[in-house]
C-alpha positions in Angstrom: 127.4 108.7 130.2 124.6 110.0 128.0 124.5 113.1 125.9 122.4 114.6 123.1 124.1 114.9 119.8 121.8 117.7 118.7 124.3 120.2 120.1 126.9 118.7 117.9 124.7 118.4 114.8 123.1 121.7 114.7 126.5 123.7 114.2 127.4 121.2 111.4 124.1 121.8 109.5 124.5 125.5 110.2 127.8 125.4 108.3 126.4 123.8 105.3 125.9 126.2 102.4 122.4 126.7 101.0 123.5 124.9 97.8 124.5 121.8 99.8 121.1 121.7 101.5 119.2 122.3 98.3 121.1 119.3 96.8 120.2 117.2 99.8 116.6 118.1 99.7 116.5 117.4 95.9 117.9 113.9 96.5 115.3 113.4 99.3 112.4 114.5 96.9 113.7 112.0 94.3 113.9 109.2 96.8 110.5 110.1 98.3 109.0 110.0 94.9 110.4 106.4 94.3 109.1 105.3 97.7 105.6 106.7 97.0 105.6 104.6 93.7 106.7 101.7 95.7 103.9 102.3 98.4 101.3 102.5 95.7 102.4 99.2 94.1 102.6 97.4 97.6 99.2 98.7 98.8 97.5 97.4 95.6 99.3 94.0 96.1 98.1 93.9 99.7 94.5 94.5 98.6 94.7 91.3 96.6 96.5 89.4 99.3 95.9 90.7 102.9 98.0 88.0 104.5 101.2 89.0 102.7 103.4 89.9 105.7 106.5 90.8 103.6 104.4 93.3 101.7 103.2 94.8 104.9 106.7 95.2 106.3 107.9 96.7 103.0 105.0 99.2 103.2 105.8 100.1 106.8 109.5 100.5 106.0 108.7 102.9 103.1 106.6 105.2 105.3 109.2 105.0 108.1 111.9 106.1 105.8 109.9 109.0 104.3 109.1 110.2 107.8 112.6 109.9 109.1 114.1 111.7 106.0 111.4 114.5 106.2 112.2 115.2 109.9 115.9 115.5 109.0 115.2 118.1 106.4 112.7 120.1 108.4 109.7 118.9 106.2 107.5 118.7 109.5 104.2 118.5 107.6 105.2 115.2 106.0 107.0 113.9 109.2 104.0 114.6 111.4 101.4 113.2 109.0 103.3 110.1 108.2 103.8 109.4 111.9 100.0 108.7 112.1 100.1 106.6 108.9 103.0 104.6 110.4 101.3 104.1 113.8 98.3 102.7 112.1 100.4 100.2 110.0 102.2 99.1 113.2 98.8 98.1 114.6 98.1 96.1 111.4 101.5 94.4 111.8 100.8 93.4 115.4 97.3 92.0 114.4 95.3 94.7 116.3 93.8 96.1 113.1 92.7 94.1 110.0 93.3 95.2 106.5 90.1 96.4 104.9 89.0 98.4 101.9 88.6 101.5 104.1 92.2 101.2 105.3 93.4 100.6 101.7 91.6 103.8 100.7 93.1 105.8 103.5 96.6 104.5 102.8 96.3 105.4 99.1 94.9 108.9 100.1 97.8 109.3 102.5 100.2 108.5 99.7 98.6 111.1 97.5 98.6 113.7 100.3 102.4 113.2 100.9 103.0 113.5 97.2 101.0 116.8 97.1 103.0 118.2 100.1 106.2 117.5 98.2 104.9 119.3 95.2 103.9 122.3 97.4 107.4 122.5 98.7 108.7 122.5 95.2 106.3 125.2 93.9 105.9 127.1 97.0 102.1 126.6 97.1 100.0 126.2 100.3 99.6 122.7 101.7 95.9 121.7 102.1 95.8 120.9 105.9 92.1 119.9 105.8 92.9 116.9 103.5 95.5 115.7 106.0 93.3 116.2 108.9 90.5 114.3 107.2 92.8 111.3 106.5 94.0 111.3 110.2 90.5 111.3 111.5 89.7 108.3 109.3 92.8 106.5 110.6 91.7 107.3 114.1 88.2 106.0 113.4 89.6 102.7 112.3 91.9 102.5 115.4 89.1 103.3 117.7 86.6 100.9 116.1 84.7 103.6 114.3 84.9 106.3 117.1 86.6 109.7 116.1 89.6 110.6 118.3 92.0 113.2 117.5 94.6 111.9 119.9 96.8 109.3 118.2 98.9 106.9 120.3 102.5 107.7 120.5 105.0 105.7 118.3 106.6 104.6 121.6 103.3 102.7 122.3 104.2 100.2 119.6 103.0 96.6 120.3 104.9 95.0 117.5 104.9 91.3 118.3 104.9 91.5 122.0 105.0 88.3 124.2 104.2 87.7 127.8 107.7 86.7 128.8 110.5 89.2 129.1 113.7 88.8 127.1 117.0 90.5 127.6 118.9 91.5 124.5 122.4 92.8 123.9 122.4 95.4 121.2 125.7 96.6 119.8 125.2 99.9 117.9 128.2 101.0 115.9 127.5 104.1 113.7 129.8 104.8 110.7 131.9 107.8 110.9 129.8 109.8 108.3 126.4 109.2 110.0 126.1 112.9 111.0 126.2 113.8 107.3 122.9 112.1 106.7 121.4 114.2 109.5 120.8 111.3 111.8 121.0 111.9 115.6 121.9 108.5 117.3 120.5 109.9 120.6 117.0 109.6 119.2 117.5 105.9 118.6 118.8 105.4 122.1 115.6 107.2 123.4 113.5 104.6 121.5 115.3 101.8 123.3 114.6 103.4 126.7 110.9 103.6 125.9 110.9 99.8 125.3 111.7 98.5 128.8 114.4 98.3 131.4 117.4 99.6 129.5 121.1 100.3 130.3 123.2 102.0 127.8 127.1 101.9 127.9 128.9 104.4 125.5 132.2 103.1 124.0 134.7 106.0 123.9 137.9 104.3 122.9 137.8 105.4 119.4 137.5 109.2 120.3 140.8 110.9 119.1 142.7 113.6 120.8 141.1 117.1 120.5 143.8 118.1 117.9 142.8 115.2 115.6 138.9 115.3 116.3 136.7 116.1 113.4 133.4 117.5 114.7 131.5 116.1 111.7 132.4 112.6 112.4 131.0 110.1 114.9 133.6 108.2 117.0 131.1 106.8 119.6 129.5 103.3 119.7 127.1 101.9 122.3 126.3 98.7 124.0 122.7 98.5 125.0 121.4 95.9 127.5 117.6 95.8 127.1 115.0 93.8 129.0 111.6 94.0 127.2 108.5 92.1 126.1 109.1 93.2 122.4 110.6 90.7 120.1 113.7 91.1 117.9 111.8 92.4 114.9 110.5 95.3 116.9 114.1 96.1 117.9 115.2 95.9 114.2 112.6 98.5 113.3 114.5 101.1 115.3 117.4 100.7 112.8 115.3 100.8 109.7 116.3 104.3 108.7 120.0 104.0 109.5 120.8 100.4 108.7 123.1 101.4 105.8 124.9 104.0 108.0 125.9 101.7 110.9 126.5 98.2 112.1 124.4 96.6 114.8 123.9 93.2 116.2 121.0 92.0 118.4 121.7 89.0 120.5 119.4 87.2 123.0 121.3 86.8 126.1 118.5 85.9 128.6 114.8 84.8 128.6 112.2 84.6 131.2 112.2 80.8 132.0 112.3 78.9 135.3 115.3 76.9 134.2 117.2 80.0 133.1 116.4 81.8 136.3 118.1 78.9 138.3 121.1 78.7 135.9 124.4 80.5 137.0 125.1 83.8 135.4 127.9 83.7 132.8 131.4 84.4 134.1 133.3 87.3 132.9 135.5 85.4 130.5 132.4 83.8 128.9 130.8 87.2 128.5 133.8 88.7 126.8 134.2 85.7 124.5 130.4 85.7 123.8 130.6 89.5 123.0 133.7 88.9 120.9 135.5 91.6 122.9 138.4 89.0 123.3 139.3 85.8 121.7 139.9 82.6 123.8 143.6 82.8 122.8 143.9 86.3 124.2 142.3 85.2 127.6 144.6 82.2 127.7 147.6 84.4 127.2 146.7 86.5 130.0 145.9 83.7 132.4 148.9 81.7 131.3 150.5 82.1 134.8 147.4 81.0 136.4 145.0 78.2 135.6 144.1 78.1 131.9 140.6 79.6 131.1 139.7 76.3 129.6 140.3 74.5 132.8 138.3 77.0 134.7 135.4 76.7 132.3 135.4 73.0 132.6 135.6 73.2 136.3 132.6 75.5 136.2 130.7 72.8 134.2 129.7 75.5 131.6 131.6 74.7 128.4 134.1 72.3 127.0 136.8 72.4 124.4 134.5 71.6 121.4 132.0 74.4 122.5 134.8 77.0 122.5 135.9 75.8 119.1 132.5 76.0 117.8 132.1 79.5 119.1 135.2 80.6 117.2 133.9 79.0 114.0 130.7 80.9 114.5 132.6 84.1 115.0 134.6 83.5 111.8 131.5 82.6 109.8 129.7 85.8 110.9 132.7 87.9 110.0 133.0 86.5 106.5 129.3 86.9 105.9 129.4 90.5 107.1 132.3 91.2 104.8 130.5 89.7 101.9 127.5 92.0 102.6 129.7 95.0 102.8 131.3 94.0 99.5 127.8 93.7 97.9 126.7 97.1 99.3 129.8 98.8 98.0 128.8 98.0 94.5 125.7 100.1 94.6 124.3 102.3 91.9 124.6 106.0 91.4 122.2 108.7 90.5 122.7 110.7 87.4 120.7 113.7 86.3 118.6 112.8 83.1 119.8 116.1 81.6 123.3 114.9 81.8 122.3 111.5 80.2 120.5 113.4 77.4 123.7 115.4 76.7 125.8 112.2 76.6 123.4 110.7 74.1 123.5 113.8 71.9 127.3 113.8 72.0 127.3 110.0 71.1 125.0 110.8 68.2 127.4 113.5 66.9 130.3 111.1 67.2 128.5 108.4 65.2 128.1 111.0 62.4 131.8 111.9 62.6 132.8 108.3 62.6 130.7 107.6 59.5 132.5 110.7 57.8 135.9 109.3 58.7 135.1 105.8 57.5 133.9 107.2 54.2 137.0 109.5 53.9 139.4 106.6 54.6 137.7 104.2 52.1 137.9 106.9 49.4 141.6 107.6 49.9 142.8 103.9 50.1 145.3 104.6 52.9 145.7 101.3 54.9 146.8 103.0 58.1 144.0 105.5 57.9 141.5 102.6 57.2 142.9 100.7 60.2 142.3 103.8 62.5 138.9 104.4 61.0 137.9 100.7 61.8 139.1 100.9 65.4 137.2 104.3 65.8 134.1 102.5 64.3 134.4 99.6 66.8 134.8 101.9 69.8 132.0 104.1 68.6 129.7 101.2 68.2 130.5 99.9 71.8 130.1 103.4 73.2 126.8 103.8 71.4 125.3 100.4 72.5 126.4 101.0 76.2 124.9 104.6 76.2 121.7 103.2 74.7 121.6 100.5 77.4 121.8 103.0 80.1 118.8 104.8 78.7 116.8 101.7 78.6 114.3 101.3 81.4 111.7 98.6 82.2 108.2 99.5 81.4 107.0 98.2 84.7 106.9 101.6 86.4 104.3 102.8 83.7 102.3 99.7 84.0 102.1 99.8 87.8 100.7 103.4 87.6 97.5 102.0 85.8 96.7 99.6 88.7 95.6 102.5 90.8 93.8 104.1 87.8 91.8 101.0 87.1 91.0 100.5 90.8 89.7 104.1 91.3 87.9 104.5 88.2 86.2 101.1 88.2 84.9 102.0 91.7 83.7 105.5 90.4 81.9 103.8 87.5 80.3 101.1 89.7 82.2 98.3 87.8 84.3 95.3 88.8 87.5 95.2 86.8 90.8 93.5 87.1 94.0 94.7 85.4 96.4 92.0 84.3 99.9 93.0 83.2 102.4 90.9 81.3 105.9 91.7 80.0 106.5 94.5 82.6 110.2 93.8 82.5 110.3 94.7 78.8 112.8 97.6 78.3 112.3 100.8 76.3 114.2 104.1 75.8 113.7 106.4 78.8 112.3 109.1 76.5 109.7 106.7 75.0 108.6 105.5 78.4 108.2 109.1 79.6 105.9 110.0 76.7 104.0 106.8 76.6 102.1 107.3 79.8 99.4 109.6 78.5 98.5 107.7 75.4 98.2 104.5 77.4 96.1 106.2 80.1 93.6 107.4 77.6 93.3 103.9 76.0 92.7 102.3 79.5 90.1 104.9 80.5 88.3 104.3 77.2 88.2 100.5 78.0 87.0 101.2 81.4 84.2 103.6 80.4 83.1 102.2 77.0 84.6 98.7 76.9 83.7 96.9 80.1 80.1 96.6 80.8 78.4 96.9 84.2 78.4 93.7 86.3 74.6 93.3 85.7 74.9 93.6 81.9 77.8 91.2 82.0 75.9 88.5 83.9 72.9 89.0 81.5 75.3 88.3 78.6 76.7 85.2 80.3 80.0 86.8 81.3 81.7 86.9 84.7 80.7 90.0 86.8 84.2 91.0 86.9 85.7 92.4 83.7 89.4 92.1 82.6 91.7 94.6 81.0 95.1 93.2 80.0 98.2 95.2 79.4 101.0 93.4 77.6 104.5 94.4 76.2 106.9 92.4 74.2 110.0 92.9 72.0 109.8 92.4 68.3 113.0 93.2 66.6 113.9 96.8 67.1 110.3 97.6 68.3 108.2 97.0 71.3 104.6 96.0 70.8 102.1 96.9 73.5 98.5 95.6 73.5 95.6 96.8 75.5 92.8 94.3 75.5 89.4 94.2 77.2 86.8 91.5 77.4 84.0 94.1 77.1 81.1 94.7 74.7 83.3 95.3 71.7 82.7 98.0 69.1 79.6 98.4 66.9 80.7 99.3 63.4 77.2 100.6 62.5 77.0 102.9 65.5 80.6 104.4 64.8 79.7 104.9 61.1 76.4 106.7 62.0 78.3 108.9 64.5 80.9 109.7 61.8 78.3 110.7 59.4 76.6 112.9 62.0 79.8 114.7 62.7 80.5 115.0 59.0 83.8 113.0 59.3 82.6 110.9 56.3 79.7 111.1 53.8 76.9 108.6 53.7 77.9 107.1 50.2 81.6 106.2 51.3 82.1 102.4 51.4 84.5 101.7 54.2 85.9 98.5 55.5 85.4 97.6 59.2 89.0 98.4 60.0 88.6 101.8 58.5 85.4 102.5 60.4 87.2 101.5 63.6 90.1 104.0 62.7 87.4 106.8 62.8 87.5 106.5 66.7 91.0 108.3 66.6 89.5 111.3 64.8 89.5 114.7 66.7 86.2 115.2 68.6 84.8 111.8 67.9 82.8 110.1 70.7 80.0 107.6 70.9 79.1 108.7 74.4 75.6 110.0 74.9 76.8 112.3 77.7 79.9 113.9 79.0 81.3 112.5 82.2 84.5 113.0 84.3 85.9 110.0 82.6 85.1 110.5 78.9 82.6 111.8 76.3 84.4 114.8 74.8 86.1 112.9 71.9 89.6 114.0 73.1 91.1 110.8 74.6 91.6 108.6 71.6 92.8 111.5 69.4 95.4 112.3 72.1 96.4 108.7 72.2 97.0 108.6 68.5 98.9 111.9 68.3 101.1 110.6 71.3 102.0 107.4 69.4 102.6 109.2 66.2 104.9 111.6 68.0 106.9 108.6 69.1 107.1 107.4 65.4 105.0 104.5 66.4 101.7 103.0 65.0 98.4 102.2 66.5 95.8 99.8 65.3 92.4 98.8 66.7 90.6 95.5 66.3 87.2 94.5 67.9 84.7 91.8 67.9 81.2 92.7 69.0 80.3 91.0 72.4 83.8 89.8 72.9 86.0 92.7 73.4 88.5 95.1 71.9 92.3 95.1 71.2 94.5 98.1 70.6 98.0 97.3 69.3 100.8 99.9 69.6 104.1 99.5 67.9 107.0 101.7 69.2 110.7 101.9 68.3 113.1 100.9 71.0 114.9 104.2 70.9 114.2 107.6 69.3 117.9 108.6 68.8 120.2 106.0 67.1 119.2 102.9 64.9 120.9 100.6 62.7 119.8 101.2 59.1 120.2 99.9 55.6 121.3 102.7 53.2 119.6 102.6 49.7 119.6 104.9 46.7 116.9 106.0 44.2 118.3 108.3 41.5 120.4 110.8 43.5 118.2 110.5 46.6 119.3 108.3 49.6 117.0 106.6 52.0 117.4 104.6 55.2 115.3 101.4 55.9 115.5 100.1 59.6 117.8 97.1 59.6 115.6 95.3 62.1 112.9 94.6 59.5 115.3 93.7 56.6 115.6 90.0 55.9 117.5 89.9 52.7 118.2 91.7 49.5 117.7 90.2 46.0 118.1 91.5 42.3 115.1 92.4 40.2 115.8 92.4 36.4 113.6 93.6 33.6 113.0 89.9 32.6 111.7 89.3 36.2 109.3 92.1 35.9 107.9 90.9 32.4 107.5 87.4 33.8 105.1 88.7 36.5 102.9 90.2 33.8 102.6 93.6 35.2 102.0 92.5 38.7 104.3 93.6 41.6 105.3 90.2 42.8 108.5 88.3 42.8 109.2 84.5 43.1 111.8 84.0 45.7 112.8 80.4 46.0 109.2 79.2 45.3 107.6 81.8 47.6 105.5 84.6 46.0 106.4 88.0 47.7 104.7 91.2 46.7 106.8 94.3 46.4 106.4 98.1 46.4 108.3 100.4 44.2 109.6 103.3 46.3 110.4 105.2 43.1 106.7 105.2 42.3 105.5 105.9 45.9 107.8 108.8 46.3 107.1 110.1 42.8 110.8 110.2 41.8 111.3 111.1 38.1 113.6 109.3 35.8 114.2 105.9 34.3 114.7 102.9 36.6 118.0 101.0 36.0 117.9 97.6 34.2 118.9 95.9 37.4 117.2 96.9 40.6 117.2 95.7 44.1 114.4 94.4 46.2 114.8 94.8 50.0 112.7 92.0 51.6 111.2 93.0 54.9 108.7 91.4 57.3 105.8 92.8 59.3 103.8 90.6 61.6 104.8 87.4 59.7 104.0 88.9 56.2 106.9 89.4 53.8 106.9 92.4 51.6 109.7 93.9 49.3 110.6 97.5 48.7 112.3 98.1 45.2 115.2 100.6 45.1 117.9 101.4 42.5 120.8 100.4 44.6 121.6 99.0 48.0 124.7 100.8 49.5 125.1 98.9 52.9 124.5 99.2 56.6 124.6 102.6 58.2 124.4 103.7 61.9 121.7 106.2 61.7 121.4 109.2 64.1 117.7 110.1 63.8 116.9 113.8 63.3 113.3 114.9 63.4 111.8 116.7 60.4 110.7 120.3 60.8 107.1 121.3 61.2 106.7 122.0 57.4 107.7 118.3 56.7 106.1 116.5 59.7 103.2 115.1 57.5 105.3 114.0 54.6 103.9 110.5 53.5 106.1 107.4 54.3 109.0 109.4 55.9 109.6 109.2 59.8 112.8 111.4 60.0 116.2 112.1 58.5 119.8 111.5 59.1 123.2 113.2 58.1 125.6 111.0 56.2 129.3 111.0 56.4 129.7 113.2 53.2 127.2 115.8 54.8 124.3 114.8 52.5 120.8 114.1 54.1 119.2 110.7 53.9 115.5 110.3 54.6 114.4 107.5 57.0 111.5 105.4 55.3 108.5 104.5 57.4 108.2 101.2 55.8 105.2 100.1 58.1 103.1 103.0 57.2 103.8 102.7 53.4 102.9 99.0 53.6 99.6 99.7 55.5 98.6 102.5 53.1 99.3 100.4 50.0 97.4 97.4 51.5 94.4 99.6 52.5 94.3 101.1 48.9 94.3 97.7 47.3 91.5 96.4 49.5 89.4 99.5 49.2 
């Protein structure tokens, strides 16, 4: 009893509203984009390890899923094109085709072409069919041993891992009730089994309700498939790749081509029922109670004994418990949330933090114990809500890092260089907004290392270096910041060349005496480039300026160090989040400031006697250690007389302790960061502002920048 579910499925889809379909397509687009990222990562992994079978299977499944989903939503350009890629990968899995650079290039181009089709469907632009045809021709050439052939073998011609002997499988296919809602037609899966060999399909209709209770959008059928084929079990599993989360299926080997097996008696009905778990041994015994017991019949047939039956029951119980555990694990899956909704939640939490601070201040001023108790509870709950919301926004930087593997591969080939990219700390987490805005600055830094940093293989050999250069990308947590380093083992920077170029572009005058660090910083100036010619990679003096501005916009810092002949290191320091931070509230005259609590180590008093003992030098003796300090009153040019007893907030940057002198330390404060307006964006030593509980504004001190500027002024 076979029938095509398309007749049932089409009316269901027709009843869907346009909004429902648009939502489903949007979900598909998002999942396809994630799969394309996975494809790129997997392909690059395969290039380094061509015998990684798990990576190859992962790649095949990704393309198979993209194809199946595309066909479901009518994206025929993607489905038809991906079919060719999938067929080629299937030949690789079966050992017919070897992984080569040409194949890797074509798969990466295929990934890009699918991505461009997705973009065209979003924007309504025309799909470039010539690109797809060119890729298909290249895949054909590989399959035909270099001969162009437009006719691709059908997917039903899969060889998978075929064997000479025939094997008979029992396949039990039990779709979930909601399988139609995913757009899947089980009839297509049954057709794939028919194409594999001698196949008999038995529908199971016992779960179909009466017409009155029947829901046309639900599937009540299940199927038993008896298949004799030369394909192995893995090939059969591939049929279920796209629907494995929407059904239950089992694949059991029930017969193999073997001389002894051919002579063995066929299993009796009772054995088959028990083997298929249609009935238990107890149920059969109950039916046969008035006759000979089933056990006696089995023993007489010399097929099984009592221990074998008990073993089969244990096996059944074990499989049942394992499947139940898997279902429980699958039920605890993640959900997708729009980033706009998440941003709105963070904004609301930020406003809640401000209101909570106001409530805490109000309660402390009025001295009402009951009100203070409520304020403390609100503060605790707000803190937990803030931390959990921030954790939701945190994402590993691995996705950003993986994007650069493709960049290094393609550009090194274009430039005629041999370069490896090594990443470390890809699991380091950053705020979603920071990660989204970090991609462009890092891309420009890596492109600069590729073009200007790493030498050609010939020059590297002449300098006694390996032919293959290395760029390392590393991320690590340091307090409330993440430090990212981009390092190359190239030629390094020539300070004299940079200085001469800066004088030529009138960025500095010839009589300026700059340190090497200051000369290197000129690279980030707009329009600065040491390249003799403009190429598609660099030479216009834009990239490093864009990188610096991008990092500045993230309230981060960027520093460059280099040694001639050994390489260059760019160090980027970024805040973990751009929204809420823990701060230390301090006061100078009537102005209030926030110092990031993550850099604060301790606070000590500074009396007039202490200042006199230092003989005019801005240093303090803290338990035998000399610590320099910076007076923020002087740095911010705040008028008025300093109090007799001031406070030094001791901070630490890269292992160096430095103090900041203020009039008074008020205490810890949860800070909701507000960006300054355009008129104030270049204010020295200030990175933002926050609103206090009493409605006043406190400025957030950029302690790192103040420290760097003071240090540079003293060494100049």
